[in-house]
C-alpha positions as CSV (number, residue, x, y, z in Angstrom):
1,X,29.9,10.6,-35.1
2,X,27.6,13.2,-36.6
3,X,25.2,10.5,-37.8
4,X,25.1,9.0,-34.3
5,X,24.3,12.3,-32.7
6,X,21.5,12.9,-35.2
7,X,20.1,9.4,-34.5
8,X,20.2,10.1,-30.8
9,X,18.6,13.5,-31.1
10,X,15.9,12.1,-33.3
11,X,15.1,9.5,-30.6
12,X,15.5,11.6,-27.5
13,X,15.0,15.2,-28.7
14,X,11.4,15.4,-27.6
15,X,12.5,14.4,-24.1
16,X,15.3,16.9,-23.8
17,X,13.3,19.9,-22.4
18,X,12.0,17.7,-19.6
19,X,15.4,16.3,-18.9
20,X,16.9,19.9,-18.9
21,X,14.2,21.0,-16.5
22,X,15.0,18.1,-14.2
23,X,18.7,19.0,-14.3
24,X,17.9,22.6,-13.4
25,X,15.7,21.5,-10.5
26,X,18.6,19.5,-9.1
27,X,21.0,22.3,-9.7
28,X,19.1,24.4,-7.2
29,X,18.7,21.4,-4.9
30,X,22.5,20.8,-5.0
31,X,23.2,24.4,-4.3
32,X,21.0,24.4,-1.2
33,X,21.7,20.9,0.2
34,X,25.1,21.5,1.8
35,X,24.0,24.7,3.7
36,X,20.6,23.6,5.0
37,X,21.6,21.6,8.1
38,X,24.1,24.3,9.1
39,X,21.6,27.2,8.4
40,X,18.9,25.5,10.5
41,X,21.2,24.7,13.4
42,X,22.4,28.3,13.4
43,X,18.8,29.5,13.8
44,X,18.0,27.6,17.0
45,X,17.3,24.0,15.7
46,X,18.9,21.2,17.8
47,X,19.8,17.8,16.3
48,X,16.6,15.9,17.3
49,X,14.5,18.8,16.0
50,X,16.6,19.0,12.9
51,X,15.5,15.4,12.2
52,X,11.9,16.6,12.4
53,X,12.6,19.6,10.1
54,X,14.2,17.3,7.5
55,X,11.3,14.7,7.9
56,X,8.7,17.4,7.2
57,X,9.5,17.5,3.5
58,X,9.2,13.7,2.9
59,X,6.2,13.5,5.3
60,X,4.3,16.0,3.1
61,X,5.3,14.0,0.0
62,X,4.1,10.8,1.6
63,X,0.6,12.3,1.9
64,X,0.7,14.1,-1.4
65,X,2.3,11.8,-4.0
66,X,-0.3,9.1,-4.1
67,X,-3.1,11.7,-4.4
68,X,-1.3,13.9,-7.0
69,X,-0.2,10.8,-8.9
70,X,-3.9,9.8,-9.1
71,X,-4.8,13.3,-10.3
72,X,-1.9,13.3,-12.9
73,X,-3.5,10.2,-14.5
74,X,-6.6,12.2,-15.1
75,X,-5.5,15.8,-15.7
76,X,-2.9,17.7,-17.6
77,X,0.6,16.5,-16.4
78,X,2.2,19.6,-17.9
79,X,0.1,22.0,-15.8
80,X,0.7,19.9,-12.7
81,X,4.5,20.1,-13.2
82,X,4.3,23.8,-13.7
83,X,2.3,24.5,-10.6
84,X,4.5,22.3,-8.5
85,X,7.7,24.0,-9.6
86,X,6.3,27.5,-9.1
87,X,5.1,26.7,-5.6
88,X,8.4,25.0,-4.7
89,X,10.3,28.1,-5.8
90,X,8.3,30.2,-3.3
91,X,8.9,27.8,-0.4
92,X,12.6,27.6,-1.3
93,X,13.2,31.2,-0.3
94,X,10.7,31.7,2.5
95,X,13.1,30.3,5.2
96,X,15.1,33.5,4.7
97,X,12.2,35.6,5.9
98,X,10.3,33.3,8.3
99,X,12.8,31.9,10.8
100,X,12.5,29.4,13.7
101,X,12.0,25.7,14.3
102,X,8.2,25.7,13.8
103,X,8.4,27.9,10.7
104,X,11.1,25.6,9.2
105,X,9.0,22.5,9.8
106,X,5.9,24.1,8.1
107,X,7.8,25.5,5.2
108,X,9.7,22.3,4.5
109,X,6.3,20.5,4.6
110,X,4.8,22.9,2.0
111,X,7.9,22.4,-0.2
112,X,7.3,18.7,0.0
113,X,3.7,19.1,-1.1
114,X,4.9,21.1,-4.1
115,X,7.4,18.4,-5.0
116,X,4.6,15.8,-4.7
117,X,2.7,17.7,-7.4
118,X,5.6,17.6,-9.8
119,X,7.4,14.3,-9.4
120,X,4.6,11.7,-10.2
121,X,3.5,13.7,-13.2
122,X,7.1,13.9,-14.5
123,X,7.9,10.2,-14.0
124,X,4.5,9.1,-15.4
125,X,5.1,11.3,-18.4
126,X,8.4,9.5,-19.1
127,X,6.8,6.1,-18.8
128,X,4.0,6.9,-21.2
129,X,6.1,8.9,-23.7
130,X,8.5,6.1,-24.4
131,X,8.0,2.6,-25.7
132,X,8.6,-0.3,-23.3
133,X,11.9,-1.3,-24.8
134,X,13.4,2.2,-24.2
135,X,12.2,2.9,-20.7
136,X,15.3,1.8,-18.9
137,X,17.4,4.1,-21.0
138,X,14.9,6.9,-20.6
139,X,15.2,6.7,-16.8
140,X,19.0,6.4,-17.1
141,X,19.0,9.8,-18.9
142,X,16.6,11.1,-16.2
143,X,19.0,10.1,-13.5
144,X,21.9,11.6,-15.4
145,X,20.0,14.9,-15.7
146,X,19.4,14.9,-11.9
147,X,23.0,14.2,-11.1
148,X,24.3,16.7,-13.6
149,X,22.3,19.3,-11.7
150,X,23.5,18.0,-8.3
151,X,27.1,18.1,-9.5
152,X,26.9,21.6,-10.8
153,X,24.7,23.0,-7.9
154,X,27.3,23.2,-5.1
155,X,29.8,24.8,-7.5
156,X,27.3,27.4,-8.7
157,X,26.1,28.0,-5.2
158,X,29.7,28.4,-4.0
159,X,30.4,30.8,-6.8
160,X,27.3,32.9,-5.9
161,X,28.5,32.9,-2.2
162,X,32.0,34.0,-3.3
163,X,30.6,36.9,-5.3
164,X,28.0,38.1,-2.8
165,X,29.7,37.2,0.4
166,X,26.4,35.8,1.7
167,X,25.9,32.1,2.4
168,X,22.1,32.6,2.2
169,X,22.3,33.4,-1.5
170,X,22.0,29.7,-2.2
171,X,18.3,29.9,-1.2
172,X,17.8,32.4,-4.1
173,X,19.8,30.1,-6.4
174,X,17.4,27.3,-5.6
175,X,14.3,29.5,-6.1
176,X,15.5,30.8,-9.4
177,X,16.4,27.4,-10.7
178,X,12.8,26.2,-9.9
179,X,11.3,29.1,-11.8
180,X,13.6,28.4,-14.8
181,X,12.4,24.8,-14.7
182,X,8.8,25.9,-14.7
183,X,9.4,28.1,-17.8
184,X,11.1,25.2,-19.6
185,X,8.1,22.9,-18.9
186,X,5.6,25.7,-19.9
187,X,7.2,26.5,-23.3
188,X,9.1,23.4,-24.4
189,X,7.4,20.3,-23.0
190,X,4.2,19.3,-24.9
191,X,1.3,17.9,-23.1
192,X,0.7,14.2,-23.4
193,X,-2.5,12.3,-23.8
194,X,-3.3,9.6,-21.3
195,X,-3.1,6.1,-22.6
196,X,-6.2,3.9,-22.4
197,X,-6.9,2.2,-19.1
198,X,-7.5,-1.6,-19.3
199,X,-11.1,-2.7,-19.8
200,X,-12.8,-4.1,-16.7
201,X,-13.7,-7.4,-18.4
202,X,-13.2,-9.1,-21.7
203,X,-16.5,-7.8,-23.2
204,X,-16.1,-4.2,-22.1
205,X,-15.4,-1.5,-24.6
206,X,-11.8,-0.3,-24.5
207,X,-11.4,3.2,-23.0
208,X,-10.3,6.0,-25.3
209,X,-7.0,7.7,-24.8
210,X,-8.8,11.0,-24.1
211,X,-12.1,11.3,-22.4
212,X,-14.5,14.2,-22.6
213,X,-13.4,17.0,-20.3
214,X,-9.7,16.2,-20.5
215,X,-7.6,19.3,-20.4
216,X,-6.0,19.0,-23.8
217,X,-6.3,21.2,-26.9
218,X,-6.0,19.2,-30.1
219,X,-3.0,21.3,-31.2
220,X,-1.3,21.1,-27.8
221,X,-1.1,17.4,-27.1
222,X,1.1,14.7,-28.4
223,X,0.3,11.0,-28.7
224,X,1.8,8.6,-26.1
225,X,4.4,6.1,-27.3
226,X,2.7,3.2,-29.1
227,X,2.5,0.1,-27.0
228,X,3.3,-3.3,-28.5
229,X,0.0,-5.2,-28.3
230,X,1.9,-8.4,-27.4
231,X,3.6,-6.7,-24.5
232,X,0.6,-4.9,-23.1
233,X,-1.0,-8.1,-21.7
234,X,2.2,-8.8,-19.7
235,X,1.6,-5.7,-17.6
236,X,-0.4,-6.3,-14.4
237,X,-4.2,-5.6,-14.5
238,X,-4.4,-4.3,-10.9
239,X,-2.6,-1.4,-9.4
240,X,-1.7,-3.3,-6.2
241,X,0.3,-6.2,-7.4
242,X,3.4,-8.1,-6.2
243,X,5.8,-6.2,-8.5
244,X,4.7,-2.8,-7.3
245,X,4.8,-3.9,-3.7
246,X,8.4,-5.2,-4.2
247,X,9.4,-1.9,-5.8
248,X,7.8,0.0,-2.9
249,X,9.9,-2.0,-0.5
250,X,13.1,-1.4,-2.4
251,X,12.4,2.4,-2.6
252,X,11.6,2.5,1.1
253,X,15.0,1.1,1.9
254,X,16.8,3.1,-0.7
255,X,15.7,6.4,0.8
256,X,17.0,5.5,4.2
257,X,20.3,7.0,3.0
258,X,18.6,10.2,1.8
259,X,17.0,10.9,5.1
260,X,20.0,10.1,7.2
261,X,22.5,12.0,5.1
262,X,20.4,15.1,4.8
263,X,20.5,15.4,8.6
264,X,24.1,14.5,9.3
265,X,26.2,14.8,6.1
266,X,27.4,18.4,6.3
267,X,27.7,18.2,10.1
268,X,29.7,15.0,10.0
269,X,32.1,16.3,7.3
270,X,32.5,19.6,9.2
271,X,33.5,17.5,12.3
272,X,36.3,16.0,10.1
273,X,37.5,19.5,9.3
274,X,36.1,19.7,5.8
275,X,35.4,23.1,4.3
276,X,32.3,23.9,2.3
277,X,34.3,23.5,-0.9
278,X,35.3,19.9,0.2
279,X,31.7,19.2,1.1
280,X,30.7,20.3,-2.3
281,X,33.3,17.9,-3.8
282,X,31.7,15.0,-2.0
283,X,28.5,15.7,-3.9
284,X,30.5,15.8,-7.1
285,X,32.1,12.4,-6.4
286,X,28.7,10.8,-6.0
287,X,27.0,12.6,-8.9
288,X,29.7,12.3,-11.5
289,X,29.4,8.5,-12.0
290,X,25.6,8.7,-12.1
291,X,25.8,11.4,-14.7
292,X,28.2,9.4,-16.9
293,X,27.0,5.9,-16.3
294,X,23.2,6.0,-15.8
295,X,22.3,6.3,-19.6
296,X,24.7,3.4,-20.4
297,X,23.3,1.1,-17.7
298,X,19.8,2.1,-18.6
299,X,20.4,1.0,-22.2
300,X,22.2,-2.2,-21.0
301,X,19.2,-3.1,-18.8
302,X,16.8,-2.7,-21.8
303,X,18.9,-5.2,-23.7
304,X,20.0,-7.6,-21.1
305,X,17.6,-7.4,-18.2
306,X,17.8,-5.6,-14.9
307,X,17.5,-8.1,-12.1
308,X,21.2,-8.4,-11.3
309,X,21.7,-4.6,-11.7
310,X,18.8,-3.9,-9.3
311,X,19.9,-6.3,-6.5
312,X,23.7,-5.7,-6.8
313,X,23.3,-1.9,-7.0
314,X,21.0,-1.7,-4.0
315,X,23.3,-4.0,-2.0
316,X,26.4,-1.9,-2.6
317,X,24.6,1.3,-1.9
318,X,23.5,-0.2,1.4
319,X,27.1,-1.2,2.3
320,X,28.4,2.2,1.6
321,X,26.4,3.7,4.5
322,X,28.6,1.9,7.1
323,X,31.7,2.3,4.9
324,X,31.6,6.1,5.3
325,X,32.7,5.9,8.9
326,X,35.3,3.2,8.7
327,X,38.1,5.7,8.0
328,X,37.3,9.2,9.4
329,X,39.1,11.1,6.6
330,X,37.6,13.2,3.9
331,X,39.5,11.5,1.1
332,X,37.9,8.2,2.1
333,X,34.4,9.7,2.1
334,X,35.0,11.0,-1.4
335,X,36.2,7.5,-2.6
336,X,33.2,5.8,-1.0
337,X,30.9,8.4,-2.6
338,X,32.2,7.6,-6.0
339,X,31.5,3.9,-5.4
340,X,28.1,4.6,-4.1
341,X,27.3,6.8,-7.1
342,X,28.4,4.0,-9.5
343,X,26.2,1.5,-7.7
344,X,23.3,4.0,-7.8
345,X,23.8,4.4,-11.6
346,X,23.5,0.6,-11.9
347,X,20.3,0.1,-9.8
348,X,18.3,3.2,-10.3
349,X,17.3,2.7,-14.0
350,X,16.4,-0.9,-13.1
351,X,14.2,0.2,-10.2
352,X,12.3,2.7,-12.4
353,X,11.9,0.1,-15.1
354,X,10.4,-2.3,-12.5
355,X,7.8,0.4,-11.6
356,X,7.0,0.9,-15.3
357,X,6.4,-2.8,-15.7
358,X,4.4,-3.0,-12.5
359,X,2.1,-0.2,-13.7
360,X,-1.3,-1.1,-15.3
361,X,-2.0,0.8,-18.5
362,X,-3.4,4.2,-17.8
363,X,-2.1,4.2,-14.2
364,X,1.6,5.2,-14.6
365,X,1.5,8.4,-12.6
366,X,-0.6,6.7,-9.8
367,X,2.0,3.9,-9.6
368,X,4.8,6.5,-9.6
369,X,3.1,8.4,-6.8
370,X,2.8,5.3,-4.6
371,X,6.4,4.4,-5.4
372,X,7.6,7.9,-4.5
373,X,5.5,7.9,-1.3
374,X,7.4,4.7,-0.2
375,X,10.7,6.6,-0.7
376,X,9.5,9.5,1.3
377,X,8.4,7.1,4.1
378,X,12.0,5.8,4.2
379,X,13.3,9.4,4.3
380,X,11.0,10.2,7.2
381,X,12.0,7.2,9.3
382,X,15.7,7.7,8.6
383,X,15.6,11.4,9.3
384,X,13.8,11.1,12.6
385,X,16.1,8.3,13.7
386,X,19.2,10.1,12.5
387,X,18.4,13.2,14.5
388,X,18.2,11.1,17.7
389,X,21.2,8.9,16.9
390,X,23.4,11.8,15.8
391,X,23.0,13.4,19.2
392,X,24.8,10.4,20.7
393,X,27.4,10.0,17.8
394,X,27.4,11.4,14.3
395,X,28.5,8.0,13.0
396,X,25.5,6.0,14.2
397,X,23.1,7.2,11.5
398,X,25.5,5.8,8.8
399,X,25.6,2.3,10.4
400,X,21.8,2.3,10.9
401,X,21.4,3.2,7.2
402,X,23.3,0.0,6.2
403,X,21.3,-2.2,8.5
404,X,17.9,-0.8,7.3
405,X,18.7,-0.9,3.6
406,X,20.0,-4.5,3.6
407,X,17.0,-5.7,5.7
408,X,14.5,-4.0,3.3
409,X,16.3,-5.3,0.3
410,X,15.8,-8.9,1.6
411,X,12.1,-8.2,2.2
412,X,11.6,-6.9,-1.3
413,X,13.2,-10.0,-2.8
414,X,11.0,-12.2,-0.7
415,X,7.9,-10.3,-1.8
416,X,8.8,-10.2,-5.5
417,X,9.9,-13.9,-5.7
418,X,10.3,-15.4,-9.1
419,X,7.8,-12.9,-10.7
420,X,10.3,-10.2,-9.9
421,X,13.1,-12.0,-11.8
422,X,10.8,-12.7,-14.7
423,X,9.6,-9.1,-14.9
424,X,13.1,-7.7,-15.1
425,X,14.0,-9.8,-18.2
426,X,14.7,-8.0,-21.6
427,X,11.7,-6.8,-23.5
428,X,12.0,-9.5,-26.2
429,X,11.8,-12.2,-23.6
430,X,8.8,-10.6,-22.0
431,X,7.0,-10.7,-25.3
432,X,7.8,-14.4,-25.8
433,X,6.3,-15.1,-22.3
434,X,3.2,-12.9,-22.9
435,X,-0.1,-14.9,-22.6
436,X,-2.7,-14.7,-25.3
437,X,-4.9,-11.6,-25.4
438,X,-7.7,-11.7,-22.8
439,X,-5.7,-13.9,-20.4
440,X,-5.3,-12.6,-16.9
441,X,-1.7,-12.5,-15.6
442,X,-1.5,-14.8,-12.6
443,X,-0.6,-13.0,-9.4
444,X,-1.0,-9.6,-10.9
């Protein structure tokens, strides 16, 4: 056992500070999430406007992620992560001091821009810091870190409320968690040199990993994970390619649930008679299987391929939307949440792996920004629709989520076609199928 732990630490030790920072971010998010809809409605926000408030955060990310992803492929990712986290900490607590529907919309939008600075840089870092055959497992650990924070957040937020007697203390918990995350990134995450972008033609000189003017000190940067020269040619040469478009479609549908649930989750469970403690337990039931199973499924996907995991996981997550309202009892919601969390643990590492394989060399953060923007578009659409639907019946957003997710899953499969299936094969099979150096990948 000791030898196994040492081997694991030798492999993943350099990533632990970033994973710990990610978990801390989601701890604050988890503490805040159950109270946000209730807090906003208590301060004069009706249900349709609540949908707009919730949509402001992903709308800002939609505008910001592609741009900040582009910047992160050219500047210091570490500094971008730090700046995004510090700004997000400020916007997390300002709703306590600036109150009202318009103020909430503006502040949630600014918080979304701060998140857009952080996320593409962090995910691009994970892609470039790990070899291709380990990226599924890397994103499995990334998901586990997120869900570990989400699982602990409501408990820590509830403990803080019990001590202080103030429900609004969770805003401070979220702000402090973001500051702690920024400190972890600043002192424990080394900066990473950008990998070389592909040459424009066969006779062009290859680009160097670090260009003049890059913001890296020689003693501060670490080398990106070495790429297998046989595998490098299998990655698309163009940023806009069929694989990335399919991933964008999947993420668009996957975030329908996020937008809908952020609007109606706490309100729906409150209508069933659930206390804040029980609402927190529903977050735990979703997060626990993701925490435990994501690293396992990520490793399995690296070895056996991820197509089945991707499709099956997204399909089950979609079905869970309508399942939540089949039996209006809190125990049933907790059970479905556990099933949905397990399905998410199956599909999420596969989806991130697809984006990594759809990213041209040197464009990882840009691809992650586009991918993330698609998810935020799904959140916007779902949040706006949920606010309107919930005014008629709190169950309608859940049903709409299932319809939307399954429809977009089918569209993504049509877009990806056979190339999607091939791209999700294990690393050794991709190598065997790699064309000779200098050959352009068809359809890329």
